[in-house]
C-alpha positions as MATLAB code, in Angstrom:
seq = 'MQSFRTALREVLSEKDDRGRVWSAAKWGVYAFYDYDGEPIYVGQTKEKLSVRVQRHLTNQRTDAVAMRVLDVFEVAEIEIWPLWQYEDLKKSDGAEQFRAAERDLNAHEYTAYLQAIDRSRHKAILNEKIPPVSEPITLPASLRRSLISEQIRRE';
ca = [
      69.389   18.608  -12.700;
      73.164   18.893  -13.121;
      73.776   18.263   -9.413;
      71.452   15.234   -9.593;
      73.437   13.739  -12.478;
      76.713   14.435  -10.671;
      75.405   12.716   -7.536;
      74.165    9.786   -9.632;
      77.597    9.374  -11.257;
      79.245    9.453   -7.819;
      76.877    6.864   -6.367;
      77.259    4.615   -9.398;
      81.053    4.682   -9.002;
      81.148    3.840   -5.263;
      83.079    0.723   -4.283;
      82.281   -1.890   -1.674;
      84.751   -3.136    0.943;
      86.182   -5.613   -1.594;
      86.918   -2.898   -4.148;
      84.030   -3.768   -6.473;
      81.928   -0.963   -7.912;
      78.473   -1.594   -6.451;
      76.629   -0.747   -9.655;
      78.956   -2.746  -11.919;
      77.189   -5.997  -11.026;
      75.326   -7.426  -13.997;
      72.554   -8.934  -11.878;
      70.848   -7.069   -9.086;
      67.895   -5.258   -7.602;
      67.384   -1.520   -7.186;
      64.910    0.789   -5.484;
      64.101    4.466   -5.794;
      62.790    6.610   -2.937;
      61.156   10.034   -2.853;
      62.095   13.131   -0.838;
      60.383   11.695    2.257;
      62.219    8.376    2.004;
      59.090    6.643    0.729;
      59.596    3.894   -1.863;
      58.613    4.747   -5.415;
      59.808    1.779   -7.430;
      61.671   -1.525   -7.054;
      63.139   -3.287  -10.071;
      65.660   -5.873  -11.191;
      68.227   -6.262  -13.925;
      70.390   -8.878  -15.611;
      72.102   -6.363  -17.880;
      74.051   -4.279  -15.311;
      72.822   -2.209  -12.394;
      74.396    1.040  -13.582;
      72.932    0.703  -17.080;
      69.426   -0.024  -15.839;
      69.460    2.702  -13.184;
      70.771    5.295  -15.640;
      68.134    4.312  -18.168;
      65.454    5.035  -15.565;
      66.960    8.262  -14.262;
      68.176    9.959  -17.425;
      64.754   10.008  -19.081;
      65.535    7.193  -21.474;
      62.367    5.265  -22.102;
      61.597    2.429  -19.692;
      58.342    0.715  -18.863;
      58.128    2.539  -15.526;
      58.789    5.950  -17.085;
      56.552    5.238  -20.067;
      53.699    4.220  -17.777;
      54.280    7.360  -15.680;
      54.936    5.279  -12.566;
      58.376    6.810  -12.138;
      58.867   10.560  -12.312;
      62.627   11.131  -12.205;
      62.062   14.527  -10.577;
      60.587   12.761   -7.546;
      63.579   10.446   -7.026;
      65.749   11.566   -4.120;
      67.468    8.321   -3.072;
      68.579    5.046   -4.572;
      69.338    1.644   -3.080;
      71.047   -1.196   -4.916;
      71.601   -4.853   -4.071;
      74.212   -6.409   -6.386;
      74.089  -10.179   -6.867;
      77.769  -10.849   -7.414;
      77.302  -14.627   -7.447;
      75.885  -14.412  -10.994;
      78.567  -12.172  -12.436;
      79.952  -14.818  -14.790;
      76.704  -16.683  -15.485;
      75.731  -17.053  -19.125;
      72.684  -18.633  -20.735;
      75.077  -21.048  -22.413;
      76.030  -22.393  -18.962;
      72.794  -24.365  -19.023;
      69.122  -23.581  -19.099;
      68.349  -24.953  -15.630;
      71.221  -23.083  -13.981;
      70.139  -19.866  -15.687;
      66.468  -20.366  -14.715;
      67.499  -21.033  -11.102;
      69.435  -17.748  -11.086;
      66.408  -15.943  -12.545;
      64.191  -17.403   -9.796;
      66.706  -16.187   -7.215;
      66.748  -12.715   -8.805;
      62.932  -12.687   -8.652;
      63.080  -13.645   -4.966;
      65.494  -10.792   -4.279;
      63.277   -8.302   -6.105;
      60.132   -9.545   -4.358;
      61.820   -9.382   -0.949;
      63.081   -5.828   -1.602;
      59.555   -4.919   -2.729;
      57.984   -6.352    0.453;
      60.657   -4.689    2.601;
      60.006   -1.320    0.953;
      56.266   -1.631    1.588;
      56.838   -2.732    5.179;
      59.087    0.266    5.884;
      56.744    2.720    4.146;
      54.515    4.969    6.240;
      51.823    4.443    3.621;
      52.434    0.684    3.255;
      52.483    1.123   -0.507;
      54.761    1.429   -3.517;
      54.088    2.714   -7.029;
      55.372   -0.225   -9.113;
      53.221   -0.761  -12.187;
      53.137   -4.472  -11.360;
      54.005   -6.708   -8.442;
      57.320   -8.523   -8.910;
      57.058  -12.300   -9.385;
      55.762  -13.684   -6.095;
      58.536  -15.671   -4.449;
      59.525  -17.004   -1.078;
      61.115  -14.052    0.776;
      64.864  -14.384    1.281;
      67.596  -12.577    3.186;
      68.837   -9.673    1.095;
      72.583   -9.127    0.676;
      74.322   -5.915    1.699;
      72.979   -2.878   -0.113;
      74.129    0.633   -0.914;
      71.562    3.364   -0.222;
      72.459    6.947   -1.050;
      70.868   10.323   -1.564;
      70.890   11.771   -5.066;
      70.059   15.305   -3.980;
      71.804   17.831   -1.781;
      70.501   18.845    1.631;
      69.813   22.324    0.228;
      67.563   20.953   -2.502;
      65.875   18.639    0.003;
      65.048   21.655    2.215;
      63.641   23.626   -0.711;
];
């Protein structure tokens, strides 16, 4: 478990080509994959990618963990899609602007969900509920990394 947490910290501190820490984005979408690269869960956040991901993967209670959809011991990879365009957005900026951003976040999550299912050998994912149905969009650049060593993967 210690090597998993070390790998998670390393992934969550990686920077993109503009020097931004991928997981520092407040708004974004994330996905977890099992040891075979199969999708387990796709989710979204408006609080900060690193906070939400850590909450899932450090056994802090989340809906997915509480409903036993996500077993952190099955997670081998993570993928994150930061939505940098909403970094400075606040509810006080206006209700319609905020709702439009939420609809866009839903579209990103739904597209990542559909993409994960499409790329799955089993054509399935374990989410406890389907993300809000939206018109599929083009996803931004993502960061996908392993959270386990090759030795552990072989075992």
